Backbone as ProteinMPNN parsed JSONL, in Angstrom:
{"seq_chain_A": "MKMMPEQMTTLTEQRAQTKLKIDAGAICFFLLGVFLIAFLLHHVFTI", "coords_chain_A": {"N_chain_A": [[0.837, -1.197, 0.0], [0.668, 2.085, -0.991], [1.568, 5.139, 0.492], [0.032, 8.268, 0.457], [0.936, 11.771, 0.531], [-1.184, 13.362, 1.503], [-2.707, 11.516, 2.978], [-0.891, 10.905, 4.991], [-0.696, 13.347, 6.455], [-3.304, 13.489, 7.428], [-3.384, 11.256, 9.119], [-1.453, 11.969, 11.077], [-2.674, 14.245, 12.109], [-5.007, 13.169, 13.245], [-3.842, 11.602, 15.241], [-2.646, 13.582, 16.821], [-4.922, 14.906, 17.749], [-6.167, 12.934, 19.369], [-4.199, 12.651, 21.328], [-4.268, 15.172, 22.468], [-6.824, 15.148, 23.581], [-6.465, 13.195, 25.564], [-4.571, 14.499, 27.167], [-6.09, 16.702, 28.069], [-8.03, 15.355, 29.569], [-6.383, 14.204, 31.513], [-5.44, 16.497, 32.817], [-7.842, 17.543, 33.856], [-8.549, 15.443, 35.582], [-6.361, 15.512, 37.322], [-6.633, 18.1, 38.465], [-9.077, 17.731, 39.758], [-8.35, 15.78, 41.608], [-6.454, 17.21, 43.158], [-8.125, 19.192, 44.194], [-9.873, 17.609, 45.742], [-8.06, 16.544, 47.637], [-7.194, 18.918, 48.908], [-9.651, 19.734, 49.967], [-10.239, 17.616, 51.741], [-8.014, 17.795, 53.513], [-8.479, 20.327, 54.562], [-10.83, 19.868, 56.0], [-9.862, 18.019, 57.866], [-7.975, 19.521, 59.335], [-9.553, 21.604, 60.353], [-11.232, 20.53, 62.213]], "CA_chain_A": [[0.0, 0.0, 0.0], [1.476, 3.312, -1.114], [1.016, 6.241, 1.295], [0.032, 9.595, -0.165], [1.215, 12.836, 1.507], [-2.455, 13.781, 2.112], [-3.062, 10.509, 3.986], [0.068, 11.05, 6.103], [-1.079, 14.493, 7.28], [-4.557, 13.145, 8.11], [-3.045, 10.337, 10.207], [-0.778, 12.702, 12.147], [-3.678, 15.137, 12.708], [-5.859, 12.327, 14.102], [-3.03, 11.212, 16.389], [-2.478, 14.779, 17.648], [-6.208, 15.169, 18.386], [-6.378, 11.971, 20.451], [-3.237, 12.973, 22.388], [-4.785, 16.392, 23.1], [-7.965, 14.73, 24.411], [-5.898, 12.492, 26.721], [-3.96, 15.528, 28.009], [-7.167, 17.466, 28.71], [-8.6, 14.467, 30.581], [-5.405, 14.078, 32.6], [-5.429, 17.774, 33.553], [-9.099, 17.602, 34.611], [-8.44, 14.446, 36.643], [-5.35, 16.028, 38.254], [-7.238, 19.214, 39.198], [-10.103, 17.152, 40.629], [-7.626, 15.141, 42.699], [-5.878, 18.263, 44.004], [-9.255, 19.804, 44.892], [-10.33, 16.658, 46.763], [-7.038, 16.484, 48.697], [-7.279, 20.184, 49.636], [-10.918, 19.699, 50.692], [-10.078, 16.679, 52.857], [-7.058, 18.378, 54.463], [-9.168, 21.447, 55.207], [-11.745, 19.28, 56.984], [-9.059, 17.369, 58.912], [-7.353, 20.529, 60.183], [-10.505, 22.51, 60.999], [-11.89, 19.831, 63.339]], "C_chain_A": [[0.881, 1.26, 0.0], [0.799, 4.451, -0.35], [1.136, 7.564, 0.555], [0.344, 10.649, 0.899], [-0.055, 13.316, 2.219], [-2.861, 12.822, 3.237], [-2.156, 10.631, 5.22], [-0.33, 12.199, 7.027], [-2.355, 14.19, 8.053], [-4.273, 12.238, 9.297], [-2.388, 11.075, 11.366], [-1.747, 13.647, 12.848], [-4.57, 14.353, 13.667], [-5.103, 11.948, 15.383], [-2.863, 12.389, 17.361], [-3.779, 15.09, 18.403], [-6.447, 14.215, 19.551], [-5.438, 12.259, 21.615], [-3.728, 14.201, 23.167], [-5.946, 16.059, 24.025], [-7.473, 14.04, 25.682], [-5.289, 13.504, 27.698], [-5.016, 16.332, 28.769], [-7.809, 16.638, 29.822], [-7.683, 14.321, 31.773], [-5.375, 15.344, 33.455], [-6.681, 17.889, 34.419], [-9.031, 16.665, 35.814], [-7.477, 14.92, 37.736], [-5.928, 17.156, 39.107], [-8.296, 18.709, 40.174], [-9.439, 16.502, 41.844], [-7.045, 16.152, 43.677], [-6.983, 18.921, 44.835], [-9.748, 18.904, 46.027], [-9.355, 16.585, 47.935], [-7.099, 17.752, 49.549], [-8.539, 20.212, 50.508], [-10.816, 18.804, 51.928], [-9.135, 17.228, 53.923], [-7.698, 19.523, 55.234], [-10.106, 20.929, 56.305], [-10.982, 18.657, 58.144], [-8.491, 18.415, 59.867], [-8.324, 21.481, 60.875], [-11.19, 21.855, 62.185], [-10.98, 19.86, 64.562]], "O_chain_A": [[1.72, 1.454, 0.88], [-0.395, 4.699, -0.521], [2.214, 7.931, 0.086], [0.039, 10.432, 2.071], [-0.012, 13.64, 3.406], [-3.3, 13.25, 4.305], [-2.613, 10.476, 6.352], [-0.305, 12.047, 8.249], [-2.483, 14.589, 9.211], [-4.852, 12.421, 10.368], [-2.73, 10.831, 12.523], [-1.653, 13.832, 14.061], [-4.857, 14.815, 14.771], [-5.67, 11.974, 16.475], [-2.931, 12.209, 18.576], [-3.739, 15.493, 19.566], [-6.888, 14.647, 20.616], [-5.835, 12.125, 22.773], [-3.609, 14.249, 24.392], [-6.052, 16.611, 25.12], [-8.012, 14.28, 26.763], [-5.468, 13.384, 28.91], [-4.86, 16.61, 29.958], [-8.099, 17.162, 30.897], [-8.139, 14.314, 32.916], [-5.293, 15.265, 34.681], [-6.598, 18.287, 35.581], [-9.407, 17.039, 36.925], [-7.745, 14.751, 38.926], [-5.742, 17.176, 40.324], [-8.397, 19.208, 41.295], [-9.91, 16.654, 42.971], [-7.135, 15.968, 44.891], [-6.805, 19.177, 46.025], [-10.009, 19.375, 47.134], [-9.773, 16.566, 49.092], [-7.059, 17.674, 50.777], [-8.494, 20.661, 51.653], [-11.249, 19.179, 53.017], [-9.429, 17.133, 55.115], [-7.474, 19.665, 56.436], [-10.162, 21.489, 57.4], [-11.415, 18.759, 59.292], [-8.52, 18.22, 61.082], [-7.968, 22.103, 61.876], [-11.681, 22.55, 63.075], [-11.342, 19.33, 65.613]]}, "name": "protein", "num_of_chains": 1, "seq": "MKMMPEQMTTLTEQRAQTKLKIDAGAICFFLLGVFLIAFLLHHVFTI"}
């Protein structure tokens, strides 16, 4: 199967989009985790 330059750019674009989605999910998950830890620590120290 011969690869055309157009097909190559489409494949790399698709790969970049999926990586971006994974990064956004990781950032959201990380922020949620930090928020939960801060919330729990706040409750532990205020009691």
